Phi, psi and omega in degrees: 000133178247131176239142173239124183239119180260154176209168173101357176286172179164194178257135181213150178285157178297141187088352180282182182226149172220157176234122174263144173231151176221118177255131181258129183225166177111213187273091186244127170266309178199151180241124180282258187267136174244140180205177178236136173238165173219156177218119178268162184297129179075010178241162176285153170298140183222154178283137177254311179196152178218155177218130185272170180299326179281356172105354177294145191228145174219149182230152165293151180302324188290348182240357177307128177087353181245316184257148176226121176261145181208163177216151178244100183295330181293331178257008184048038182234142174245142183240162165214120177267122184246115180247164181045050185289145183241159179306324177292350175280354178301128185178170166270127185257132182238139176269144182226140176221131178261106185261015177102348178235231173292154178285150175248147179233155175271175184279345180100146177226133186281134176237121178237121182247109184205147175266000000 
């Protein structure tokens, strides 16, 4: 059984910062890509950022220069530092992990950007 547990969401003012974490536990041999997605009310889930096991990184255009994804392979954990947050970043953020078979998802963490 594989579990992804996210933390770090919350309420922040525009221009503020948050750091999300996602720890993967359970029957893990190796983790290929780890990533973050988000889903705002009434919208489809969309990719925010991803990081491959080799270290290559990709971002959605709307977060480039503001968000930074990283991972600690020893801890099976992925992080996302979110700076210069905007109200349009408000969404439930989901962690995703590719273990070579079906993708696994976390339960989601709410990020609300509001004054």
